[in-house]
Every structure is written in structure tokens, then in C-alpha cells.
Residue, then its C-alpha position, 0 to 999 in steps of 0.5 A: m770776783s769769782a774763784a771760778v776763774d782759773l789762773l796759771v802761775l808759770d814761775p816763782t813770783d812775789s808773795i803779794v801777787v800770789e796772796e792777793l790773786d789767791r783770794a779772788f781766783r783759782l790758782h795753779h802753780l806750774w813751777q810747783a807741779p811734780d809733773a808739769e805736763r800732766l798739770l797742763a793737760t789737766v788745767a789748760p782748757a780752763v786757764r784764762g790768765l797766765v802770771v809770768d815772772g821772767g819765764s818764756v811764753d812763746d806762741a806754742l805755749l799760748g796755743r795750749f790755752p784755748a780760753l786764755e785772755i791775759v798774760a800778766s808779766y811781773g816786770v817792765g821787760y817782756d821780751a821773753i813773751d811773744a806779745a805779737a803772737a798774743g795779739r794775733r790770738g786776741i790775748v792781752v799782755t800786761n807789764t809793770p811800767g811806771v812804778l819802777d822807773d825812779e828806782v831803776a834810775d836811782l840805781c843807774v846813777g849809783l852804778l855810774l858813780a861806782t863805776i867811774r869812782e871805783l867805789p866797790q874797789a875802794d871798799r875792797y881796798v879798805r877791807a883788805g887792810k891795804w889803806p895803812t900801806g898807802p892811799y887808794r889810786l886816783t880815779s876817773t871822774l864824772r866831771g866834764r863827761t858827755v853821757g849818751i843814753f841808748g833808749l830814752g823811754r821812761i827809765g832813760k828820761a828819769v836817768a837823764r833828769r837825774l844827770e842834769a844835776f851833775g852838769v854833764e852834757l846829755c844826748y840820746f839815740g832811740r827808735t824815734r827822735q823825741p821833740d819834747v826833750p831838751y837833749e841832743y838826738v844823735p841818729g845812730l848808736v855808733p854816732l852816739t858813742e862817737r859823740a859821748d864818752t859814757l854810754i847808758c843802755a836803757v833799751p828793752g830786749g828783743s831782736g831789735t836790740r840784741h848785741a846792738v852794743n858791739a865792738e864797733v860801738m865800743r871802739a867809738l866810745g874810746p879808751d876813757g869810755v864807761l859803759v853802764n847797762i841797766g836795761r837788758g843783758a843781751t843788748i851788749n855783745e859780752p865777748a866783745l865787751i870782755a875784749a874791749l875791757q881787757g884791751g883798753t878799748i874802753r876804761a870801765a863798765g857797770l852791769d846790772v844785767f847779763e845775757d845768761e843770768p844768773d851766770v856771769p862770764e868768769q872773765l868779767m868777775r876777774m876784772e877790776n875795771v868792772v862793777l857787777l850787780p845781780h840785776v837789782g834795779t828794781g830790788s827795793f821793798a817798796t818798788r817790788e810791792a808796787m810792781a806786784r800790786l800792778v800785776v794784781g790790778n791788771i788781772v782784777d781789772w781785766f776780769a772785772g770788765r774794766g780792761p787792763r791798766t798797762p797793756v803792752p803796745e802789741t796788745s794795747g788795742i785789745g779791749s775787755r772780752l768780758t762776756t755776759a756769762t763771765e759777768e754773771r759769775l763775778 
């Protein structure tokens, strides 16, 4: 692989990504530049690949790179990238699905149990020295619950498989009914929460899911309802969630994602019926390494003429644009 291929790293990312790509490409780091505009003006004509870790990539930014071929995102969610615009420009966008599904699903089940059984609250009770004054209060239970999954993609299916072992009833709602799964399909988010008393959100971000979980959905979930979100923070209307938790419309919530990360609404942080995590669904050494190596693999394979490993649907029809000139440089 030739170092003549220029890549631009937009924001801080995993050290494995940087170290591996630095061996084969010429890297430029926008986030480290004292003058980002000056760096862009200098390197944009030559940049053929972007590496993104949560940053925004809109059509205007894409238009600044006339030679751009690939945008490689570190993460499964890519709602901050205008993939449709990339597709129109013939630019492939990749993400990191598959390698993180089990980790996020494990975290989801742990968060669900922590929320229902109040595990962090019980921990704080012990640490505060309150146990000698009396036992911790009784909690709700997972037993007998009906769990509705909003978004039965790879992660949603992994969550469902784990929950089967707990003997709960499972149903789901998503963009399409899936005939190859054993779970009941409910045609609509409000009907889903009328059917279920526990809602797990595992949908991607974007305009189609923004604030989909609103006051009406939470009213349907009911006063014993539990809401868990391990997808995207903007899926939930946070002011409506705060009002529902404060007013007893639902019982509790467990959140690993928020609309304006890392800023979490103060009202949520003061509540005792919520469990809050700092977006750690993929936060294990093994999973982050697998994600990093998939980012590298997508870029290396693309410039080796093999095509991307995990293109997003909006750009999956874009094949390798390897030219004879490029091949001669490899």
C-alpha cells in the first residue's frame, strides 16, 4: 500500500486506527490542526478518504474533497453522516456493524436489570451506610413482563435472544415485519407500548426516529412501564421523558445514550428512578479493538481494489473505483 494515498482524520479516534493507517497511508489530523480551515485548503484536493469518529459529515463538507472515495466511520451509527449525499457523489460510506452487537446486547440486558431492580441505587444505599438502619426497599421485577423491542436489527435480535432465557414475552416494531423471527410483530410504536410494559429502543438515529418515543408512547407504556435506550439519544423526546418520570406516567428508565451528549439534563441526574450510563454500550477493550480493525479493513480493502467490507445501505451499490493509476501506486 502506498503512502501516496491521503486520508483525513476528522476527530479523535482509536489509537489502533491511527497506528495501522499511518503505516500504509499519509494521514492528516483535522482535529489537531491549529487552523482547520488552512489545513483543509491545503490537503482537501488530495484527500481520498475520511476517517470519522462521531463527527458530522454533511454534503457541503463532502463537496470540499474532489478526490474523495470513502468515508469510514468508527461506530455502527452513522446518522451524523449524510450517506445519501455521499451515495449521489459516488462516495462509499462504511460503518462497523456486527462486531459490536453482542457487547451492546449484553449491556442492554444489564441496564434493564439494573433499572428494574435498582442496582445502582442499592449500591449507593450500602455505600451511604444506610443498611444498618433497615433493609433496602422492595423493587419491581422482570418476572411476568412483556418486552417490546423498537428496532429488531442485529442488536435488537441479539437482545431478544438473551431475554428469551428470562422467560419474558417478546414483541417488536420496526420498519418492516420480519417473517423469520419467532416474536410477535406489532404494527406501530404506540400499539407496541400498549402491548408491552417494557420498551427497549435499539433503532438508528435520523429524521425517521427522532423523538419517536414521545409523551403518547410513554402514556401507553403505563405506570409500571420501564424504558431502556441503547440506540440513539434523539429517539426519545427528553422533556417528555422527564415529565413522564416525574409524574409517574412510567416507572423508570435506563439510558446509555442522550440527545446532547455528553450533556445530560440536570432533571434526569437528580432522579432516583433512572439509571444513567455514559454511552458505554461498546465500551470494552475487545469490542473497541474489533471496531478499530474493521475501520482499517474497510479502508485497506477499498484502496486494494477489493471493495468495502461493510458499506452502509445508502452506498452499498458503489463498487471499487480503483483505477489503473491507483493500482500502479499500490
